[in-house]
C-alpha positions in Angstrom: 184.7 180.5 -2.8 183.9 184.3 -1.6 183.1 182.9 1.8 186.3 181.1 1.7 188.6 183.8 0.8 186.5 186.4 3.0 187.4 184.1 6.1 191.3 183.3 5.4 191.9 186.9 4.6 190.3 188.0 8.2 192.4 185.4 9.8 195.3 186.8 8.0 194.4 190.6 9.2 194.7 189.0 12.8 198.0 187.4 12.6 199.5 190.6 11.2 197.9 192.9 13.9 199.2 190.3 16.6 203.0 190.4 15.2 202.5 194.6 14.9 201.7 194.5 18.4 205.2 192.1 19.1 207.0 194.2 17.0 205.9 197.1 18.6 206.3 196.2 22.1 210.4 195.6 21.2 210.2 199.7 20.6 209.1 199.6 24.6 211.0 196.8 26.4 214.5 196.3 24.0 216.4 199.2 24.9 215.6 202.9 25.3 215.5 204.6 21.4 216.3 207.8 23.1 219.4 206.7 24.6 220.9 204.8 21.9 220.6 207.5 19.0 221.8 210.7 21.7 223.9 208.4 23.5 224.9 208.7 27.4 226.0 212.2 27.1 223.2 213.6 26.1 221.2 216.4 28.3 217.1 216.0 29.7 216.2 218.8 27.7 217.8 217.1 24.6 216.5 213.5 25.5 212.7 215.3 25.9 212.9 217.2 22.6 213.7 213.5 21.1 210.8 212.1 23.0 208.3 214.0 21.9 210.0 214.0 18.0 209.4 210.5 18.1 205.8 209.9 19.7 207.5 208.8 22.7 205.8 210.7 25.2 202.5 210.1 23.8 199.8 207.0 25.9 200.9 203.5 24.1 197.6 203.1 22.3 198.2 206.5 20.2 201.8 205.0 19.7 200.4 201.7 18.5 198.3 202.8 16.4 200.6 205.4 14.8 203.1 202.6 14.3 200.4 201.0 12.7 199.3 203.5 10.5 203.1 203.8 9.1 203.6 200.4 8.8 201.0 200.3 6.5 202.5 203.1 4.3 206.1 201.2 4.7 207.3 203.9 7.2 209.1 202.2 9.8 211.3 204.9 10.7 214.9 205.2 10.8 218.0 202.9 11.5 219.6 203.8 14.7 222.8 202.4 13.5 222.8 204.1 9.5 220.3 206.8 9.9 218.7 205.8 7.1 214.8 204.7 6.6 214.3 201.3 7.1 212.4 200.7 4.3 214.9 201.8 1.8 217.6 199.5 3.3 215.1 197.0 3.6 214.0 197.4 -0.3 218.0 197.7 -1.1 218.1 194.1 0.6 215.2 192.3 -0.3 216.2 191.3 -4.1 219.2 189.6 -3.1 217.4 187.6 -0.2 214.6 186.6 -2.8 216.5 185.6 -5.0 218.3 183.1 -2.8 215.1 181.8 -1.4 214.1 181.2 -5.0 216.8 179.5 -6.5 216.8 177.7 -3.1 213.2 176.5 -3.6 213.6 175.8 -7.1 216.8 173.4 -6.7 215.1 171.7 -3.7 212.0 170.8 -6.1 213.6 169.6 -9.3 216.0 167.5 -7.7 213.9 166.3 -4.4 210.4 165.6 -6.6 212.3 163.1 -8.7 214.2 161.9 -6.4 211.2 161.1 -4.3 209.1 159.7 -7.1 212.0 157.5 -7.6 213.2 156.1 -4.4 208.9 155.5 -3.8 208.9 153.3 -7.5 212.0 151.7 -6.9 211.5 151.4 -2.8 213.6 148.1 -2.7 216.7 149.2 -4.5 220.0 149.7 -3.6 220.6 153.4 -4.6 216.9 154.0 -3.1 218.5 152.8 0.2 221.5 154.8 -0.1 219.1 158.1 -1.1 217.7 157.2 2.1 220.6 157.5 4.1 222.0 160.5 2.4 218.6 162.4 3.1 219.1 162.0 6.6 222.3 163.8 6.9 220.7 166.5 5.0 218.0 166.6 8.0 220.2 166.3 10.7 223.1 168.5 9.6 223.0 172.1 10.9 222.8 174.7 8.3 225.9 176.8 9.1 227.8 173.4 9.3 226.7 172.0 5.6 228.0 175.8 4.5 230.8 175.6 6.0 232.2 172.5 4.2 231.1 173.4 0.9 233.3 176.3 1.3 235.9 174.2 3.2 235.8 171.8 -0.1 234.7 173.9 -3.1 236.5 177.4 -2.4 239.2 176.7 0.1 240.4 172.7 -1.8 239.5 173.4 -5.0 239.3 176.8 -5.6 236.1 176.8 -7.9 233.6 178.5 -6.5 233.7 182.0 -4.3 232.7 181.8 -0.9 231.7 185.2 -0.1 229.2 188.0 -1.3 226.7 188.3 -4.3 229.2 188.6 -6.9 228.6 191.3 -9.8 224.6 192.7 -10.2 222.5 194.4 -13.0 220.3 197.1 -12.1 216.6 197.2 -13.1 215.4 200.0 -11.8 215.1 199.7 -8.5 216.2 196.4 -8.3 219.0 194.3 -8.8 219.8 190.9 -10.1 222.9 188.8 -10.1 220.9 186.3 -12.8 222.4 188.0 -16.0 226.2 188.0 -14.9 228.2 185.1 -15.0 230.2 186.3 -11.6 226.1 186.2 -10.1 225.5 182.6 -10.8 228.6 181.4 -9.2 228.5 183.3 -6.0 224.5 181.7 -5.7 225.4 178.3 -6.4 226.8 177.4 -3.0 224.5 179.5 -1.0 221.5 178.1 -2.8 222.5 174.2 -2.2 223.2 175.1 1.6 219.9 176.5 1.9 217.8 174.0 -0.9 219.5 171.1 1.1 217.1 170.8 4.0 214.1 171.4 1.9 215.3 169.0 -0.8 215.8 166.1 1.7 212.1 167.2 3.2 210.4 166.9 -0.9 212.3 163.8 -1.0 211.1 162.1 1.6 207.5 163.5 2.1 207.1 162.6 -2.0 208.3 159.3 -1.1 205.9 158.5 1.8 203.2 160.1 -0.3 203.3 158.0 -3.2 203.5 154.7 -1.5 200.3 155.9 0.2 198.6 156.7 -3.0 199.8 153.7 -4.8 198.2 151.3 -2.5 194.6 153.1 -2.5 191.5 151.0 -4.3 191.8 153.4 -7.7 195.4 152.7 -8.5 194.3 148.9 -8.1 191.6 150.0 -10.6 193.6 151.6 -13.0 196.0 148.7 -12.8 192.7 146.4 -13.4 191.8 148.4 -16.3 195.3 147.4 -18.4 196.8 150.9 -18.1 200.4 150.8 -18.5 202.6 151.8 -15.3 203.9 155.0 -16.8 200.5 156.7 -16.9 199.5 154.9 -13.5 202.3 156.4 -11.6 202.4 159.9 -13.7 198.8 160.4 -14.3 197.4 159.4 -11.1 199.4 158.4 -8.8 201.9 161.7 -9.0 199.2 163.9 -9.4 197.4 162.9 -6.1 200.5 163.3 -4.3 201.0 166.8 -5.3 198.2 167.9 -2.8 200.3 167.9 0.6 203.3 168.4 -1.7 202.3 171.8 -2.6 201.1 172.4 1.1 204.4 171.7 2.6 206.4 173.6 -0.3 204.1 177.0 0.4 204.8 177.4 3.7 208.9 176.2 3.6 208.9 178.6 1.0 208.3 181.3 3.7 210.9 179.3 6.0 213.2 179.5 3.4 213.3 183.1 3.3 212.9 183.7 6.9 215.5 181.2 7.9 217.9 182.3 5.7 219.3 184.3 8.0 222.1 181.6 8.5 223.1 181.1 4.7 223.6 184.7 4.4 225.8 185.0 7.3 227.9 182.3 6.6 228.7 183.3 3.0 228.1 187.1 3.7 225.2 187.4 1.3 224.0 191.0 1.5 220.4 189.8 2.2 217.7 190.8 4.5 218.6 188.4 6.9 222.2 189.2 7.3 220.9 192.8 7.4 218.7 192.0 10.8 221.7 189.9 12.1 223.6 193.5 12.2 220.2 195.4 13.8 220.2 192.6 16.6 224.2 193.3 17.3 223.6 196.7 17.7 219.9 196.9 18.9 218.8 198.4 15.9 215.0 198.2 16.8 213.3 199.8 14.1 215.2 197.6 11.2 214.6 194.2 13.8 210.9 195.2 13.7 210.4 196.0 9.8 212.0 192.9 9.5 209.7 190.7 11.9 206.7 192.3 10.2 208.0 191.8 6.7 208.5 188.3 7.2 205.6 187.7 8.9 203.5 189.9 5.8 205.4 187.1 3.4 204.3 183.8 5.3 200.7 185.1 5.8 200.2 185.6 1.9 202.1 182.7 1.1 199.5 180.9 3.7 196.7 182.4 1.7 197.8 181.3 -1.5 198.7 178.1 -0.7 195.1 177.6 0.8 193.9 178.9 -2.4 195.9 176.4 -4.6 194.6 173.6 -1.6 191.1 174.6 -2.3 191.6 175.1 -6.0 193.3 171.5 -6.6 191.6 169.7 -3.7 187.6 169.1 -5.0 186.9 167.7 -1.2 187.5 171.5 0.2 185.0 172.4 -2.8 182.9 170.1 -1.8 182.5 170.4 1.9 182.1 174.4 1.4 179.4 173.7 -0.8 177.7 171.5 1.8 178.4 173.8 4.5 176.4 176.9 2.3 173.5 174.7 1.7 173.4 173.6 4.8 172.8 177.3 5.9 
């Protein structure tokens, strides 16, 4: 177990160093920070002074070392557009992105999981076929189009829900949450549905296919021969074994939800990290772009590590494989 965790940890460190190198190269090749900060009218003396202050006159290896050490301390410098510390900007936007992402993931699981089980157990029913047909729309339609259609129907036509913003929030220390206000929940509904729809259809189809596969296995046939009830077979045996790949996919998809909330946040003007990143791209704000890249990669690595550990805990075949390899050595 310890060797498994250590190996995954070393791989995670390697991934983060690679991402840090990519983010660092953005500083080298995407625009000139000195020109962006001082403008075209700056004198050569002013340029040289700022370049020395930023450490841009040092060798590339030294610059990369300082970039990594500063990143480990959460220091990515100042935003070229807003003149504030990048870490403060991300900390201010992080709660909005995480709330939207976790709400979307919870909605995808809460709806996709039971629908996947239903379509597997009633695979020839008319309702199951209808749900599968609708799931193709969820997979095919782009996120921005789904968001625009929801705004058109529920905000513009019916006037039931707000079309942009986060609503009223409550400050809990440095954290801000909209879960404690009615306005916050109203503003959350449409973005959460938009962001969750693709994941919901993915969970539905994955659970259905996995459960159909499990129901064909020998131990399910043996359980039926023993006279167990359908409820015990379907939910006590089949669904439990179906959850192994679902845990893996949903863990990875959670990272994807956080990373690709950019489109949803842009459509609904949701004040999260994705909207901040889009604004940074428009103004070539390299420190914000680099910090966002590193933070999203860190979230992916952490979620990946947790999923690996959960997979290791849930699937006894992995533990047996590790035990045999350890015994062989």
